[in-house]
C-alpha angles and dihedrals in degrees: 000000000000091000091051093049092049090046092056089045094053091045092051092048092049094046091049093050093049092047093049094049093043095050092045092053092044091053091051093047093049091049094050093045091048092053090048091051090049089053093049093049097041092107094049110086094188092062113087132196092254092057092048090050091051092051090048092052091049090051095046101078093056090053094045093053088068089048097056099084091053092047089054092046095049092041092052092046091050091048097049095042092050093048090048096048091048089049091236090131089053089056090048090054090047092059090052105267118142125214090260092057096054096042092048095077094054090045091053092046091050091049092050091047089053092050091049091047091052101041102034113012096044095057089050091047093050092049093048091047091054091049091049090051092052093047092048090051090053093045097050095030095200135112092234092056092047091048093050090047097049106034099047094208102340116123100214145001119245127198128176123200136183125218139166090269096050135275134313132201116211122201119191135178095211142008129211139173094034095305096313094110125043127187130205092022129189118179125195110196122196133186126231090277090056093249117146109255102174144345117219127193119191140168094229139359122205122196111230135165103317096333147068114238109209122197126209090007129181114200122201117192116184109258095017137085122264113273125205125212133181088214127016125183126213118183117235139181094205126108124208093260093056092048092047093049089051093050107038122091117249090241090067093054116085123231093253094050097048096090090056090046090053092053093047092049091052091049091052090058101253129109116262096212095122092054093044089050092050091050093049092044091054091048090050094047096093090053092047089056090049088053089053090053092050091050089051090049091054088053100040097046092059096060103079092043104045107012122218100121095177095050094046093048090049089050092052093048090049092049092049091047091051090050090051092048089048089052092052092045091051090049091052090051091048093049090050090053094243093114127032111258092238092054093043093052101040104034098076094047095045092045092050092050094048093047092048093050091045094053093046091049090050094049100039104032100025 
């Protein structure tokens, strides 16, 4: 009974610390992003403060998803350090609780938070991010703004399609209307023997019924002069959903829609590594949060024995930061196809958990 009561107490303290840190950081992020959006829209008289605030709120969940591991880490460090300095952990040991019994409640809370973040918060975040992208495109009304909003660091969009005459690769600088309209378009058309047939440059490309309709097009056929057309038609077997799934960033696809996005990306002719990686990363998120708690336990449980609060906290923050950087590095390698998406997503979390357990076993059980 005492162990159960203490377990609920530790879990409540940990959940409160994580919530406080998370909400404080979210408030700061929203405020900074709001001020930045106000600055960017200062020369647009038709954009009011209410619209800017709405866009900022839609953008916030995507930012805060990246913040969650650090909120769990700092919340766990704060909880364990506070319990250690107040000698509450000493009392817990005195009544017969081992280190594994009083870190289990925070671990369970972190795991449940990760499950909630993956299954509930991520779909909301993805939907809000897509709405924010659309609103930003309407506010700034330029291809460059839409491209910057949608690609999140990518230079261009690429789509490959198959037809009865061969295949074509479409490069675009920006995408709007869910993939139906492309801007800054370059099309490379090949025959069935993979020989280049024509190269087409166009201002825009609109997806119609079984064809792309290109405006202000310049067509270069090997061996002939460049021809200009007001409208140029290229057949396609793609539908808007396939194009959209090929263009959109993984962050704007919810956890439950990722399997369908993977299938659509494969059908459009491109690899689906980025979507597979996103799916595996979301599945591994609860275990990454557990790893953060174990790292915090290694830090917090040293305080009442050896002193040096500042150094141990700094060490825990550094360890958590290195784990986060390792996670991002593994994701980059997975997205580039160098590492399998499953290994890229799960290796940092599993490694962090194993190292945390190993250190605790060494310190507590010899």
